Structure formats: C-alpha cells, structure tokens
C-alpha positions as CSV (number, residue, x, y, z in Angstrom):
1,X,-114.1,-30.5,31.6
2,X,-117.6,-28.7,32.3
3,X,-117.8,-25.4,30.5
4,X,-114.6,-26.0,29.0
5,X,-114.5,-25.9,24.8
6,X,-112.2,-28.3,22.7
7,X,-110.6,-26.5,19.7
8,X,-108.5,-28.2,17.0
9,X,-106.9,-26.9,13.7
10,X,-105.6,-29.4,11.4
11,X,-104.4,-29.2,7.6
12,X,-105.3,-32.4,6.7
13,X,-103.3,-32.2,3.3
14,X,-105.1,-32.4,0.0
15,X,-105.3,-35.1,-1.8
16,X,-101.9,-35.6,-3.9
17,X,-101.2,-38.7,-6.2
18,X,-97.4,-37.9,-5.7
19,X,-97.5,-38.6,-2.0
20,X,-97.4,-42.5,-2.4
21,X,-97.8,-44.6,0.7
22,X,-99.0,-41.0,2.2
23,X,-101.8,-40.5,-0.4
24,X,-105.3,-39.8,0.9
25,X,-106.3,-43.1,0.7
26,X,-104.0,-44.2,3.2
27,X,-104.5,-41.4,5.6
28,X,-107.9,-40.7,5.6
29,X,-109.1,-43.1,8.4
30,X,-106.1,-41.7,10.5
31,X,-107.4,-37.9,10.1
32,X,-110.8,-39.5,11.0
33,X,-109.5,-41.2,14.3
34,X,-107.6,-38.3,15.1
35,X,-110.7,-35.9,15.1
36,X,-112.8,-38.7,16.8
37,X,-110.2,-39.8,20.0
38,X,-109.5,-36.2,20.7
39,X,-113.4,-35.4,20.5
40,X,-113.0,-31.5,19.4
41,X,-116.0,-29.6,19.9
42,X,-115.0,-27.4,16.8
43,X,-112.5,-28.2,14.4
44,X,-111.1,-25.7,11.8
45,X,-109.6,-27.7,8.7
46,X,-107.6,-26.8,6.2
47,X,-106.8,-28.0,2.6
48,X,-109.9,-30.2,2.3
49,X,-112.0,-30.6,-0.7
50,X,-115.3,-31.7,-0.8
51,X,-114.4,-35.3,-1.6
52,X,-112.3,-35.4,1.5
53,X,-115.1,-33.4,3.8
54,X,-117.7,-35.8,2.4
55,X,-115.6,-38.8,3.7
56,X,-115.0,-37.1,7.1
57,X,-118.4,-36.4,7.6
58,X,-119.8,-39.9,6.5
59,X,-117.0,-41.7,9.1
60,X,-117.2,-39.3,12.2
61,X,-119.8,-40.0,14.6
62,X,-123.3,-38.4,13.4
63,X,-123.3,-35.6,16.3
64,X,-120.9,-33.5,13.8
65,X,-122.0,-31.3,11.2
66,X,-119.8,-28.6,9.4
67,X,-120.0,-25.4,7.4
68,X,-117.9,-24.1,4.4
69,X,-117.0,-23.8,0.6
70,X,-114.6,-24.5,-2.2
71,X,-112.2,-21.7,-2.6
72,X,-112.4,-22.0,-6.6
73,X,-116.3,-20.9,-6.7
74,X,-117.6,-20.6,-3.6
75,X,-119.8,-23.6,-3.9
76,X,-117.9,-26.8,-4.1
77,X,-115.1,-26.5,-6.3
78,X,-111.2,-25.9,-4.5
79,X,-110.0,-26.6,-1.3
80,X,-112.1,-25.6,1.4
81,X,-111.5,-24.3,5.2
82,X,-114.3,-26.0,6.8
83,X,-115.5,-25.8,10.1
84,X,-116.9,-29.0,11.8
85,X,-119.0,-28.4,15.0
86,X,-121.0,-30.6,17.5
87,X,-124.3,-30.1,16.4
88,X,-126.0,-30.6,19.6
89,X,-123.9,-28.4,21.6
90,X,-123.6,-25.4,19.0
91,X,-125.8,-23.8,16.7
92,X,-124.7,-21.5,14.0
93,X,-126.1,-18.0,13.6
94,X,-124.6,-16.5,10.6
95,X,-121.5,-17.6,8.3
96,X,-119.4,-16.3,5.6
97,X,-116.5,-16.8,3.4
98,X,-114.4,-14.2,2.6
99,X,-111.3,-14.3,0.0
100,X,-108.2,-13.0,0.9
101,X,-107.9,-10.6,-1.7
102,X,-108.6,-7.2,-2.9
103,X,-111.9,-8.3,-4.1
104,X,-113.0,-10.3,-0.6
105,X,-116.4,-11.1,-1.8
106,X,-115.3,-12.3,-5.2
107,X,-115.2,-16.5,-5.2
108,X,-111.7,-17.5,-6.8
109,X,-109.9,-14.2,-6.5
110,X,-106.4,-14.2,-5.7
111,X,-104.6,-11.4,-3.7
112,X,-101.3,-9.7,-4.3
113,X,-98.5,-12.5,-4.9
114,X,-100.8,-15.6,-4.0
115,X,-100.3,-18.4,-5.8
116,X,-103.9,-20.0,-5.6
117,X,-106.8,-18.3,-4.1
118,X,-107.0,-18.4,-0.2
119,X,-110.2,-18.0,2.1
120,X,-111.2,-17.3,5.6
121,X,-114.5,-19.1,7.0
122,X,-116.4,-17.2,9.7
123,X,-119.1,-18.6,11.9
124,X,-121.0,-16.9,14.7
125,X,-122.4,-19.5,17.2
126,X,-124.5,-20.2,19.6
127,X,-123.7,-22.3,22.6
128,X,-127.1,-24.1,23.4
129,X,-126.1,-24.6,26.8
130,X,-125.6,-21.3,27.7
131,X,-126.9,-19.0,25.1
132,X,-123.4,-17.3,24.8
133,X,-122.8,-16.2,21.0
134,X,-119.0,-16.7,20.0
135,X,-117.0,-16.1,16.8
136,X,-115.4,-18.8,15.1
137,X,-112.9,-18.3,12.4
138,X,-110.7,-20.5,10.1
139,X,-108.2,-19.9,7.5
140,X,-105.6,-20.6,5.3
141,X,-102.6,-18.3,4.3
142,X,-100.7,-18.1,1.4
143,X,-96.9,-18.7,1.6
144,X,-95.6,-15.8,-0.6
145,X,-94.5,-13.0,1.4
146,X,-96.6,-10.2,0.0
147,X,-99.9,-12.4,0.1
148,X,-99.2,-13.6,3.6
149,X,-98.4,-10.0,5.0
150,X,-101.7,-8.6,3.4
151,X,-103.6,-11.5,4.4
152,X,-103.0,-10.6,8.1
153,X,-104.1,-7.4,7.3
154,X,-107.2,-8.1,5.9
155,X,-107.7,-10.8,8.5
156,X,-107.6,-7.8,11.2
157,X,-109.9,-5.7,9.5
158,X,-112.8,-8.6,9.4
159,X,-112.5,-9.1,12.8
160,X,-112.7,-5.3,13.6
161,X,-115.8,-5.2,11.6
162,X,-117.5,-8.2,13.8
163,X,-119.0,-7.8,17.4
164,X,-116.4,-7.0,19.6
165,X,-118.2,-8.3,22.6
166,X,-118.3,-11.8,22.1
167,X,-115.3,-14.3,22.4
168,X,-113.2,-15.0,19.4
169,X,-111.4,-17.6,18.6
170,X,-109.2,-18.2,15.1
171,X,-107.6,-21.3,13.8
172,X,-105.5,-21.7,10.7
173,X,-102.2,-22.7,8.5
174,X,-100.7,-19.4,8.4
175,X,-97.7,-20.4,6.7
176,X,-95.6,-17.9,9.1
177,X,-93.7,-18.8,12.2
178,X,-93.7,-16.5,15.5
179,X,-90.8,-14.5,14.3
180,X,-92.4,-13.4,11.3
181,X,-94.3,-9.8,10.4
182,X,-97.6,-11.7,9.9
183,X,-97.5,-13.3,13.6
184,X,-96.0,-10.0,15.4
185,X,-98.8,-8.0,13.3
186,X,-101.6,-10.3,14.2
187,X,-100.7,-10.5,18.0
188,X,-99.9,-6.6,18.4
189,X,-102.4,-4.4,20.2
190,X,-103.1,-1.6,17.9
191,X,-105.5,1.5,18.1
192,X,-109.1,0.3,17.7
193,X,-107.9,-3.3,17.0
194,X,-109.0,-6.6,18.9
195,X,-105.4,-8.0,20.3
196,X,-105.4,-11.7,19.7
197,X,-102.9,-14.3,21.3
198,X,-101.5,-17.0,20.7
199,X,-103.0,-19.9,22.7
200,X,-99.6,-21.6,23.5
201,X,-98.2,-18.3,24.7
202,X,-101.2,-18.0,27.3
203,X,-102.1,-21.5,28.4
204,X,-102.6,-22.2,31.9
205,X,-100.5,-25.5,31.5
206,X,-97.6,-26.0,30.2
207,X,-97.5,-26.8,26.0
208,X,-97.7,-30.6,25.3
209,X,-95.9,-31.8,22.2
210,X,-93.5,-30.9,19.6
211,X,-92.4,-27.3,18.9
212,X,-93.2,-27.4,15.4
213,X,-96.7,-28.4,13.2
214,X,-94.7,-29.2,10.0
215,X,-93.5,-32.5,10.0
216,X,-93.5,-33.1,5.9
217,X,-95.0,-37.1,6.8
218,X,-91.5,-37.4,9.0
219,X,-89.1,-36.2,6.8
220,X,-85.7,-34.6,7.3
221,X,-86.8,-31.2,6.2
222,X,-87.1,-28.2,8.3
223,X,-89.6,-28.4,10.8
224,X,-91.5,-25.3,12.0
225,X,-94.7,-24.0,13.7
226,X,-97.0,-22.5,11.5
227,X,-100.3,-23.6,12.3
228,X,-102.0,-21.7,15.3
229,X,-105.1,-21.2,17.4
230,X,-105.4,-17.4,18.2
231,X,-108.0,-16.2,20.8
232,X,-109.4,-12.6,22.0
233,X,-108.7,-11.3,25.5
234,X,-111.8,-12.8,26.9
235,X,-111.3,-16.1,26.4
236,X,-109.1,-18.5,29.0
237,X,-106.6,-21.2,27.8
238,X,-106.7,-24.0,29.8
239,X,-104.2,-26.2,28.1
240,X,-102.6,-26.3,24.6
241,X,-100.9,-29.3,22.4
242,X,-99.7,-30.1,19.1
243,X,-100.5,-33.9,18.5
244,X,-98.0,-36.0,17.1
245,X,-100.1,-39.5,16.8
246,X,-98.7,-42.0,14.1
247,X,-99.3,-45.1,13.2
248,X,-95.9,-47.0,13.3
249,X,-94.4,-44.1,11.7
250,X,-97.0,-42.9,9.5
251,X,-98.9,-39.9,10.0
252,X,-102.2,-38.4,9.3
253,X,-101.2,-35.6,7.3
254,X,-97.6,-33.7,6.6
255,X,-99.1,-31.3,9.4
256,X,-99.2,-32.1,13.2
257,X,-102.8,-31.0,14.5
258,X,-103.0,-28.3,17.3
259,X,-105.3,-28.7,20.1
260,X,-106.6,-26.2,22.8
261,X,-109.2,-26.5,25.6
262,X,-110.7,-23.0,26.5
263,X,-113.3,-21.4,28.3
264,X,-115.0,-17.8,29.0
265,X,-117.7,-16.5,31.4
266,X,-121.3,-17.9,30.3
267,X,-122.7,-14.3,30.8
C-alpha cells in the first residue's frame, strides 16, 4: 500500500426523527466503524450536521481532523460537506467553501430550482511524506433538474480556476446516475476544461460490491448509483468498491459508501 491513498465518499444521512430504528442514534457507531475499519486517508462526507461531525470526530482515532462549514450560514448551521483527513500524513494548505448558486460566495444562497442550499468544500492538501500538493473537493448536488445541471457547470468553473498541475480528487453525492446529463458533462473533455474520470471506470482492478449506492436502508425502492469519486487524468486508480456492510440487515446510512485506492507520481 506504499504510495497508495485511500479515498472514501459517504452520504451519512442527516439526523431525521422519522427514521425510527434507522435513526442517527442507532447508526452513529456504525458510521464511525466504517470509517475506522476501512482506514480512509481522506473521506468526503455529506449530510453531516455539526452534532454528527462532533460525534464522529470524538469517536474516531485521534489521527483524524476535518474541515468544512455549515451550508446555511457558512459557520455551524445546516448540513456540512466535511472533509476528514489523516492529520499526520496530510496538511491543508488552503480551503474554501462555495455555494452552488449564482452567488457562490454567499452563505445560505440557493441556486436555480434547488430545494435547499448546496455547497462545495475545496481543500488544497500537502502530502507530508512527499511534499506533493493535491486538490480534494467534496460536494452534494441538489436533486432538482436545473440545479443539478447548473451545479455541474459551476463545479467545472471552480476546477478550471484551480491549479491544473496538481492531482485532483472529487467526492460527492451527485444526485444523478451515469446516464444523466450531469454525469456526461462532468466526464466529457471540452476546450480549456480539465477532464474528470469516474474512478470506477478506470480502476485497475475489477469493481468490488454492488452496482448501486442508494439502498434506502435496504428497502425495495429503486436502487441507483448516485455517489461518485472523480479524478483528474494524472491520478491512477488501483481499485474501486461500493461497500455494502451491514449489521444483521441494519445499515449505517441510506447510502452505501464508495471507496477508491489511488496514486500519482511523487514529483
């Protein structure tokens, strides 16, 4: 595993009182266990409130730290797209949060037909072992059609303005499938745009696990893959998996986490 970085994206489902036996109080230790067992170097989470983040932070090994802000006020209110990282291996050089709206610097702003504010957490990391810098972006797109499409356009704009020379990894719940306009737009190559690759599509080893990430706590509802890890062309994907771990039929979330082992040249 030398030189390999383990990345995870995981929508951990917000604390919702209607979830009953699948409520946060029954799931929180399962979420921590997933993060701990799979030993992610960096994990992008979605739907996490500050209460949930504090619980995870307090119960994970102390080798982790995290970055992010709440989408409602740019501080602690509302859901976060936090980035958890191994603080002994990586150091944040800079980090920003943008809102997926026409007022991307305005906390709480909603874009297009979105039902709520949506955000992008961007972190420039330094690998303390090699000195190499890399970009990590974590997001959660809205499910409404125009907001979903325009969020993809805005994300590409954000990427274009960042340093194209460093490796790029993007995690998130994109609320779209690989047959959607949004997915095609993100992964197409265009003039003056950095092309993104679905980590599953370029994995060196066959994909492991289910073909979907929405499990709705194992209900009979339609199951689709809407959570992805995207990478730039200078990132090698060694393996890719969707993790279907459960505790006697009880899942840590209504989404399954996605994991990828990746690498890139040290210089």
